[in-house]
LUMDO-501564 format. One record per residue (C-alpha): residue number from 1; residue in one letter; x negated, y, z negated. Coordinates in steps of 0.2 Angstrom, whole numbers, plus 5000, padded with zeros to 4 digits. Each point is the difference from the previous one (the first is absolute). Example, Ala and Ser with C-alpha at 12.3 -4.5 7.8 and 13.67 -1.06 7.14 Angstrom:
2
     k   r   east   north     up
     1   A   4938    4978   4961
     2   S   4994    5017   5003
# end
This chain:
629
     k   r   east   north     up
     1   M   4836    5780   4725
     2   I   4997    5012   4986
     3   E   4991    4987   4990
     4   N   4988    4996   5014
     5   E   4996    5019   5002
     6   R   4996    5001   4981
     7   R   4989    4985   5001
     8   E   4990    5007   5015
     9   N   4997    5016   4989
    10   V   4993    4992   4985
    11   M   4982    4997   4997
    12   F   5000    4981   4998
    13   S   5007    4987   5011
    14   E   5016    4990   4996
    15   N   4990    4986   4993
    16   G   4999    5011   4984
    17   W   4982    5005   4997
    18   I   4988    5000   5015
    19   S   5000    5008   5017
    20   E   4997    4992   5016
    21   K   4983    5008   5001
    22   Q   4995    4991   4984
    23   V   5006    4984   5007
    24   R   4990    5003   5015
    25   R   4984    5002   4990
    26   T   5004    4983   4992
    27   L   4998    4993   5018
    28   V   4985    5010   5007
    29   L   4989    5000   4985
    30   P   4997    4981   4998
    31   V   4997    5000   5019
    32   F   4987    5013   4999
    33   A   4991    4992   4985
    34   S   5000    4983   5007
    35   C   4992    5006   5016
    36   I   4988    5013   4994
    37   F   4992    4988   4988
    38   V   4995    4987   5012
    39   L   5002    5006   5017
    40   P   4984    5010   5002
    41   Y   4989    4985   4994
    42   L   5010    4987   5011
    43   A   5001    5011   5015
    44   A   4981    5004   5000
    45   R   4996    4981   4997
    46   L   5012    4994   5013
    47   F   4999    5013   5014
    48   G   4982    5006   4998
    49   S   4996    5013   5013
    50   N   5017    4998   5008
    51   M   5009    5007   4985
    52   V   5008    5014   5010
    53   W   5009    4988   5012
    54   G   5003    4987   4986
    55   L   5009    5012   4989
    56   G   5010    5007   5014
    57   I   5007    4983   5004
    58   F   5003    4997   4981
    59   L   5010    5016   5000
    60   L   5010    4995   5014
    61   L   5004    4983   4993
    62   A   5004    5008   4983
    63   I   5012    5011   5008
    64   V   5008    4986   5009
    65   Y   5002    4990   4984
    66   S   5007    5015   4991
    67   S   5013    5002   5014
    68   V   5005    4982   4999
    69   L   5003    5002   4982
    70   Y   5011    5015   5002
    71   G   5009    4991   5014
    72   V   5003    4985   4988
    73   G   5006    5013   4986
    74   R   5012    5008   5012
    75   Y   5007    4982   5004
    76   I   5002    4994   4982
    77   V   5005    5016   4992
    78   P   5010    5010   5013
    79   P   5000    5019   4998
    80   G   5014    5005   4988
    81   R   5000    4983   4992
    82   E   4987    5003   4987
    83   D   5011    5001   4985
    84   S   5010    4984   5005
    85   V   4984    4989   4999
    86   E   4992    5009   4985
    87   N   5008    4988   4987
    88   D   5001    4985   5012
    89   R   4995    4983   4992
    90   R   5004    4988   5014
    91   G   4981    4998   5005
    92   S   4993    4983   5003
    93   K   4992    4992   4985
    94   C   4987    4991   5011
    95   I   4995    5016   5010
    96   A   4999    5010   4983
    97   G   4988    4987   4993
    98   I   4989    5001   5016
    99   Q   5000    5019   4999
   100   V   4995    4999   4981
   101   L   4986    4988   5005
   102   R   4994    5011   5014
   103   L   4999    5015   4989
   104   S   4991    4990   4986
   105   I   4986    4995   5012
   106   R   4998    5018   5006
   107   L   5000    5005   4981
   108   A   4985    4988   4997
   109   F   4990    5009   5013
   110   Y   5004    5017   4993
   111   I   4994    4994   4983
   112   L   4984    4994   5008
   113   L   4998    5017   5007
   114   A   5002    5008   4983
   115   V   4987    4988   4992
   116   T   4988    5003   5014
   117   I   5002    5019   4998
   118   L   4995    4999   4982
   119   G   4986    4989   5004
   120   E   4993    5012   5013
   121   A   5002    5014   4987
   122   Q   4989    4991   4988
   123   V   5012    5001   4986
   124   P   4991    4994   4984
   125   F   5013    4987   4996
   126   M   4999    4992   5017
   127   R   4989    4984   5004
   128   K   4994    4993   5016
   129   G   5012    4988   5009
   130   G   5014    5012   5004
   131   A   5017    4992   4997
   132   G   4993    4983   4998
   133   N   4995    5006   4982
   134   I   5014    4999   4988
   135   S   4993    5015   4990
   136   N   5001    5011   5015
   137   L   5018    4996   5002
   138   L   5003    5004   4982
   139   V   4992    5017   5003
   140   V   5013    5005   5014
   141   L   5014    4993   4988
   142   P   5005    5018   4994
   143   L   5002    5005   5018
   144   L   5011    4985   5003
   145   L   5011    5003   4985
   146   V   5003    5018   5004
   147   A   5004    4995   5018
   148   F   5012    4987   4993
   149   Y   5008    5013   4988
   150   G   5003    5012   5015
   151   A   5007    4987   5012
   152   N   5012    4993   4987
   153   H   5010    5016   5001
   154   S   5013    5007   5012
   155   M   4997    5007   5018
   156   E   5001    5017   4993
   157   K   4985    4998   4988
   158   V   4989    4990   5012
   159   A   5003    5014   5013
   160   R   4994    5013   4988
   161   I   4985    4990   4996
   162   H   4995    5001   5018
   163   E   5004    5019   5001
   164   M   4988    5003   4985
   165   V   4986    4990   5008
   166   F   5003    5008   5017
   167   W   4997    5018   4994
   168   V   4988    4997   4986
   169   T   4988    4988   5008
   170   F   5002    4997   5019
   171   V   5002    5018   5005
   172   P   4983    5005   4991
   173   F   4993    4984   5007
   174   I   5003    5006   5018
   175   V   4994    5017   4996
   176   M   4983    4993   4993
   177   L   4998    4990   5017
   178   A   5002    5016   5009
   179   F   4983    5006   4993
   180   G   4992    4986   5009
   181   F   5003    5007   5017
   182   R   4984    5009   5001
   183   E   4991    4983   4997
   184   I   5008    4991   5015
   185   S   4990    4993   5014
   186   W   5011    5004   5015
   187   N   4991    4987   5011
   188   V   5011    4987   4991
   189   W   5015    5007   5008
   190   V   4994    4997   5017
   191   P   5010    4985   5008
   192   K   4989    4985   5004
   193   G   5007    4984   5009
   194   D   4987    4986   4997
   195   M   5014    4989   4992
   196   S   5013    4991   5010
   197   V   5018    5006   4999
   198   G   5006    4983   4994
   199   K   4988    5000   4986
   200   M   5005    5018   4995
   201   L   5018    4995   5001
   202   L   4997    4985   4988
   203   Y   4990    5011   4987
   204   A   5013    5013   5001
   205   F   5014    4988   4997
   206   L   4991    4993   4985
   207   L   4999    5018   4993
   208   L   5019    5001   5000
   209   A   4999    4991   4983
   210   C   4996    5017   4993
   211   V   5017    5007   5006
   212   L   5010    4986   4992
   213   P   5007    5012   4986
   214   A   5010    5008   5014
   215   E   5013    4986   4999
   216   N   5006    5008   4983
   217   Y   5011    5011   5012
   218   L   5012    4986   5002
   219   Q   5004    5001   4981
   220   L   4997    5018   4998
   221   K   5013    5004   5014
   222   K   5014    4996   4988
   223   A   4994    5014   4988
   224   Y   5002    5013   5013
   225   N   5015    5012   5002
   226   K   5014    4996   5012
   227   R   4994    5013   5012
   228   N   4988    4992   5012
   229   S   4982    5003   4994
   230   T   4991    4987   5011
   231   L   4991    5012   5011
   232   A   4993    5009   4985
   233   S   4993    4984   4992
   234   Y   4994    4993   5016
   235   G   4991    5017   5004
   236   G   4992    4999   4982
   237   L   4994    4983   5003
   238   L   4992    5005   5017
   239   V   4992    5015   4993
   240   T   4992    4989   4986
   241   L   4994    4987   5013
   242   L   4992    5015   5010
   243   L   4992    5007   4985
   244   V   4993    4984   4994
   245   T   4992    4997   5018
   246   F   4993    5017   5000
   247   L   4993    4999   4983
   248   T   4992    4983   5004
   249   M   4991    5008   5015
   250   V   4994    5014   4988
   251   I   4993    4988   4988
   252   A   4991    4990   5014
   253   G   4993    5017   5005
   254   I   4994    5004   4983
   255   Y   4992    4983   4997
   256   G   4996    4994   5017
   257   I   5008    4984   5007
   258   H   4986    4989   4993
   259   G   5001    5008   4983
   260   A   5018    4999   4999
   261   A   5000    4981   5005
   262   G   4987    4997   4986
   263   E   5011    5008   4986
   264   E   5014    4990   4993
   265   M   5006    5014   4989
   266   V   4998    5014   5013
   267   M   5011    5012   4992
   268   I   4992    5000   4983
   269   S   4982    5002   5006
   270   I   5005    5013   5013
   271   M   4997    5014   4987
   272   R   4982    4995   5000
   273   Y   5000    5006   5018
   274   I   5009    5016   4998
   275   R   4993    5016   4992
   276   M   5013    5011   4992
   277   P   5000    5019   5003
   278   F   4990    5010   4988
   279   D   4991    4985   4994
   280   I   5013    4996   4987
   281   L   5003    4982   4994
   282   E   4988    4992   5012
   283   R   5005    4983   4994
   284   F   5019    4997   5002
   285   D   4999    4981   4998
   286   M   5011    4999   4985
   287   L   5013    5011   5008
   288   M   5001    4989   5015
   289   I   5002    4985   4989
   290   W   5014    5009   4992
   291   F   5008    5002   5017
   292   F   4997    4982   5004
   293   M   5007    4993   4984
   294   T   5015    5012   5001
   295   G   5003    4993   5018
   296   C   4999    4982   4993
   297   F   5012    5005   4987
   298   V   5012    5006   5013
   299   L   4998    4984   5011
   300   I   5002    4988   4984
   301   C   5015    5010   4993
   302   N   5008    5001   5017
   303   T   4998    4982   5004
   304   L   5007    4994   4983
   305   F   5015    5012   5002
   306   F   5004    4992   5017
   307   V   4998    4982   4993
   308   G   5014    5004   4988
   309   R   5010    5009   5013
   310   S   4998    4984   5012
   311   Y   5005    4989   4985
   312   R   5015    5011   4996
   313   T   5008    4998   5018
   314   A   5003    4982   4997
   315   F   5000    4996   4981
   316   G   5007    5016   4993
   317   E   4993    5010   4985
   318   K   4997    4985   4988
   319   G   4982    4995   4998
   320   I   4992    5013   5010
   321   C   4987    5005   4987
   322   W   4995    4982   4998
   323   V   4998    4997   5019
   324   M   4989    5016   5001
   325   L   4989    4993   4986
   326   A   4999    4983   5009
   327   A   4995    5009   5016
   328   L   4987    5010   4991
   329   A   4993    4984   4991
   330   F   5000    4991   5017
   331   A   4990    5014   5008
   332   L   4988    5000   4986
   333   F   4997    4982   5002
   334   V   4998    5001   5019
   335   A   4988    5015   4998
   336   Y   4990    4990   4988
   337   R   4998    4986   5013
   338   F   4995    5012   5014
   339   P   4982    5000   5006
   340   K   4990    5016   5001
   341   Y   5008    5016   5007
   342   D   4992    5000   5017
   343   V   5006    4982   5003
   344   S   5017    5003   4992
   345   I   5004    5015   5010
   346   V   4997    4990   5016
   347   W   5012    4987   4994
   348   F   5013    5013   4996
   349   V   5000    5008   5017
   350   W   5002    4983   5008
   351   Y   5014    4995   4989
   352   G   5008    5017   5001
   353   A   5000    5001   5019
   354   C   5004    4982   5004
   355   I   5013    4996   4986
   356   D   5005    5015   4990
   357   L   5003    5012   5014
   358   P   5012    4989   5010
   359   L   5010    4995   4985
   360   S   5002    5018   4995
   361   I   5011    5002   5016
   362   V   5008    4983   5001
   363   L   5005    4997   4982
   364   P   5011    5016   4999
   365   V   5009    4996   5016
   366   L   5003    4982   4994
   367   D   5006    5007   4983
   368   H   5012    5011   5009
   369   L   5007    4987   5011
   370   M   5003    4988   4985
   371   K   5009    5015   4991
   372   Q   5011    5003   5015
   373   R   5005    4981   5000
   374   K   5004    5001   4982
   375   V   5011    5015   5002
   376   D   5009    4993   5015
   377   S   5004    4983   4990
   378   G   5004    5010   4985
   379   K   5013    5011   5009
   380   K   5009    4984   5007
   381   K   5000    4993   4982
   382   T   5006    5016   4992
   383   E   5015    5001   5012
   384   R   5005    4983   4996
   385   M   4999    5001   4981
   386   M   5006    5018   4998
   387   D   5017    5000   4991
   388   R   5010    5010   4988
   389   K   4994    4991   4985
   390   T   4982    5005   5004
   391   W   5004    5018   5001
   392   K   5008    5000   4983
   393   K   4985    4991   4992
   394   N   4988    5014   5008
   395   D   5011    5014   4993
   396   S   5003    4992   4983
   397   R   4993    5010   4985
   398   K   4990    4985   4994
   399   H   4990    5000   5017
   400   R   4997    5018   4998
   401   M   4993    4999   4983
   402   K   4989    4985   5005
   403   E   4992    5011   5014
   404   R   4998    5014   4988
   405   R   4990    4989   4988
   406   Q   4989    4994   5014
   407   R   4996    5017   5005
   408   R   4996    5005   4982
   409   K   4988    4985   4999
   410   R   4991    5005   5016
   411   K   4997    5018   4993
   412   Q   4993    4993   4984
   413   K   4988    4988   5008
   414   G   4985    5012   4999
   415   L   4988    5001   4985
   416   T   5003    5011   4986
   417   V   4988    5014   4995
   418   T   4993    4990   4986
   419   E   4998    4985   5011
   420   K   4990    5010   5013
   421   I   4989    5007   4986
   422   C   4996    4983   4993
   423   M   4997    4993   5018
   424   W   4987    5014   5003
   425   I   4992    4998   4984
   426   F   4998    4981   5003
   427   A   4993    5003   5017
   428   G   4988    5012   4994
   429   C   4994    4989   4986
   430   F   4999    4985   5012
   431   V   4989    5011   5013
   432   C   4988    5005   4986
   433   I   4998    4981   4995
   434   V   4997    4995   5018
   435   L   4987    5014   5003
   436   T   4990    4995   4985
   437   G   4999    4982   5006
   438   C   4993    5004   5017
   439   G   4982    4999   4994
   440   S   4993    5014   5010
   441   D   4986    5011   4994
   442   M   5005    5017   4996
   443   R   4986    5013   5000
   444   N   5001    5017   4992
   445   V   4997    5015   5011
   446   E   4985    5005   4988
   447   Q   4992    4984   5005
   448   R   4997    5006   5018
   449   D   4987    5010   5009
   450   Y   5005    5010   5015
   451   A   4988    5001   5015
   452   T   5001    5017   5010
   453   M   4987    4995   5013
   454   L   4995    4984   5009
   455   M   4982    5001   5008
   456   V   4996    4984   5011
   457   S   4983    4995   5005
   458   K   4992    4983   5004
   459   G   4993    4989   4986
   460   E   4984    4990   5000
   461   K   5007    4984   4993
   462   M   5019    5003   5003
   463   P   5009    5007   5015
   464   Y   5004    5017   4991
   465   H   4992    5012   4988
   466   I   5014    5011   4993
   467   Y   4998    5015   4990
   468   L   5015    5006   4990
   469   G   5004    5017   4994
   470   V   5010    4997   4984
   471   A   5008    5014   4991
   472   K   4993    5002   4982
   473   E   5011    4998   4985
   474   H   5006    5017   4995
   475   R   5008    5008   4985
   476   V   5019    5004   5000
   477   G   5003    5017   5009
   478   E   4983    4999   5009
   479   Q   5002    5002   5019
   480   S   4983    4997   5006
   481   Q   4996    4982   5004
   482   V   4981    4999   5005
   483   E   4996    4983   5008
   484   N   4988    4987   4994
   485   I   4991    4990   5014
   486   Y   5000    4981   4998
   487   D   4993    4989   5014
   488   F   5003    4981   5003
   489   E   4995    4988   5014
   490   V   5016    4990   5004
   491   E   5007    4988   5013
   492   N   5016    5009   5002
   493   L   5012    5013   4992
   494   T   5009    4987   4989
   495   T   4983    4994   4993
   496   L   4996    5018   4996
   497   Q   5015    5002   4989
   498   D   4996    4984   4991
   499   I   4981    5004   4997
   500   Y   5005    5017   4994
   501   E   5011    4993   4987
   502   Q   4987    4988   4994
   503   C   4987    5014   4999
   504   R   5010    5014   4993
   505   G   5014    4990   4991
   506   K   5014    5010   5009
   507   D   5010    4998   5015
   508   L   4995    5010   5015
   509   S   5014    5010   5009
   510   I   4996    5006   5018
   511   A   5018    5008   5002
   512   H   4993    5017   4998
   513   V   4985    4999   5012
   514   K   4999    5017   5009
   515   A   4987    4995   5013
   516   V   4990    4985   5007
   517   L   4982    5004   5005
   518   W   4991    4989   5012
   519   D   4981    4999   5001
   520   M   4997    5004   5019
   521   Q   4983    4992   5000
   522   A   5006    4984   4993
   523   F   5016    4999   5011
   524   E   4995    5005   5017
   525   S   5015    4992   5009
   526   I   5019    4998   4997
   527   E   4997    4981   5000
   528   D   4990    5002   4984
   529   M   5014    5009   4992
   530   T   5015    4990   5006
   531   A   4999    4986   4986
   532   F   5000    5013   4986
   533   L   5014    5010   5008
   534   Y   5011    4985   5001
   535   E   4996    4997   4982
   536   M   5006    5017   4996
   537   D   5015    4997   5010
   538   A   5005    4985   4990
   539   N   4997    5008   4984
   540   E   5016    5006   4993
   541   E   4993    5015   4989
   542   I   4990    5011   5012
   543   A   5010    5011   5011
   544   K   4998    4999   5018
   545   T   5000    5019   5002
   546   C   4984    5001   4991
   547   P   4987    5009   5010
   548   V   4984    4991   5007
   549   L   4984    5010   5002
   550   L   4983    4995   5006
   551   L   4985    5004   4990
   552   E   4984    5004   5009
   553   Q   4989    5000   4985
   554   M   5007    4989   4986
   555   D   4986    5004   4988
   556   D   5003    5018   5000
   557   W   5018    4998   4997
   558   L   4997    4988   4986
   559   T   4988    5013   4992
   560   Y   5013    5014   5002
   561   A   5014    4989   4992
   562   E   4990    4995   4985
   563   D   4994    5018   4996
   564   A   5017    5008   5004
   565   Q   5008    5010   4985
   566   T   5017    5000   5009
   567   P   5011    4986   5007
   568   V   4992    4994   5016
   569   G   5016    4991   5005
   570   T   5010    5017   4999
   571   Y   4985    5008   5010
   572   V   5001    4988   5014
   573   S   5019    5001   5000
   574   D   4999    5019   5002
   575   L   4988    4998   5014
   576   V   5012    4989   5009
   577   Q   5014    5012   4998
   578   A   4990    5014   5007
   579   F   4994    4990   5015
   580   D   5018    4994   5003
   581   S   5006    5018   5001
   582   G   4991    5001   5017
   583   N   5004    4991   5016
   584   K   4992    4984   4995
   585   R   5004    4988   4986
   586   V   4990    4988   4989
   587   P   5005    4983   5005
   588   W   5008    4989   4987
   589   I   4999    4981   4996
   590   K   5015    4997   5011
   591   D   4993    5009   5014
   592   Y   4985    4989   5000
   593   L   5011    4985   4999
   594   K   5011    5006   5015
   595   Y   4984    5003   5010
   596   I   4995    4982   4997
   597   R   5017    4992   5003
   598   E   5009    5012   5012
   599   G   4985    5008   5009
   600   D   5006    5018   4994
   601   E   4988    5014   5002
   602   L   4988    5003   4985
   603   Y   4989    5015   4996
   604   P   4989    4996   4986
   605   C   4994    5013   4988
   606   R   4984    5001   4990
   607   L   4995    5009   4984
   608   T   4984    5010   5002
   609   K   4989    5009   4988
   610   V   4998    5019   5002
   611   S   4992    5014   4991
   612   Q   5014    5001   4987
   613   G   5007    4983   4998
   614   F   5008    4990   5014
   615   Q   5012    5002   5014
   616   I   5010    4989   5012
   617   Q   4996    4999   5019
   618   L   5005    4989   5014
   619   A   4989    4985   5002
   620   K   4988    5002   5015
   621   T   5003    4982   5006
   622   R   5016    4992   5003
   623   Y   5003    4981   4998
   624   Q   5004    4990   5015
   625   N   5018    4994   5002
   626   P   5001    4982   4994
   627   N   5009    4987   5010
   628   I   5018    4999   4995
   629   E   5007    4983   5001
# end
């Protein structure tokens, strides 16, 4: 009694090092990462305008699935029996092998997700082809090695990895999404019922493949304290599902449903649609990539850890490291053979919902029944064979010394400090060799020109005549960046960057464009602008929060920009900020896109000449609402 009271007053739980709250984060964090990375894209693609009803059905099915898992956990590990099954090694070898295979297939998709993220981020070492290119798999090898290193440790260290990731990355990740609330189109939240209930049920059931990491509870339950903490862990999982569903609707409101359905990596490009307060760090793409890669690390490390844990239940400690390496190699091979991401993700949801999800419920029950059968037969056999000679042998000094040597060997199994240092040096050298052989073209920052303005008119021979305001090269410490004006007739935005490189000998970066200016006389209707707007949407550099202004007199503006002695891009940015301080706001690229796709209201603004410079006014004419399919 005294010992139990002392345990309840200490900081850590009786497993030695970690609390139940930390173990709970090891459960909910992979579920959150697995859902938030793919659910917005898949839900928008599958449900379309019926997203509210579809996500509601998905949430109900996810709650039912989680409840079934917790019921199975209560059946196979009754409350108060956690310690008795923690070191149980009577699991079925056949079922353990199936579990390892299931987790390895899931691991292959997480590796494919990591490769696709780096490809979306335009990492210089990445080539086209996704995971089908061996060099791309080699680029993610450092991530896999670190994940393997973390998964090869005990439960305490794995839980602390999840604790660190939770506070350092995912909490700021959610806070950053909160800044997008002012960009939400609330008409996305209006329920619509165009799709049949049966179809929505099917699609919602397919999306349950995102919730598969919830089955980790069946193994994590053994790490909890003796006191019943089922309600807390179950509540934490439900809160995670509610949060993911809510954030999915927030993302759909920021993008528009059609926009989210067209973006495979929704969460990376979302920072091109959100303007941060005080105009700080307008381009957060690299930070979002960091969140994504950290989430992939959590998924890979967590899955590898449970590969080893599943193997341990039937085969013991021996050979766990090699089994995890084999699972990682198998996952790399499967990821290499996968088709493109948009096809692979459809394969994964069908496999996960139809095969993996039922097995996650059936296999633990079968394993428990087979264990019970072994226990019952073992008891009968023990009763027949137990005699006085066996008791003497167990109590003998020789037997105790043998057990002591075995315990000492298990403690000395880990790598020494010198071995760990050598391992990291070898891994670092190997990564450097791999990266040098990727064959990508690395360009220095000094070999780039940065456009601050993009002025679009119609060309005579080509569809577009584009004028660029490119910041002049300046000396160190000089703040003023007056623009040079260059003009090109091009077919599209990609051609513009290629032609600029040929003429100027430098790469053109449009990541710092402060405003896009349209010639009103050349583009009289929204249909004339639609093609170029879609090109800007597909471009991964330009921010979708870039303001769009209409020019009444293109020649007057070009004359002013060429003769200006101060940065014109900064001048336009100041005009936009002054106008936005009133009741109206200058529409952004994403507002035009949502107007075309969703039919949202749009109030265009024009840049007109006054006695002293220019000013922004609301356009006299409004574009007619396009037909939304």
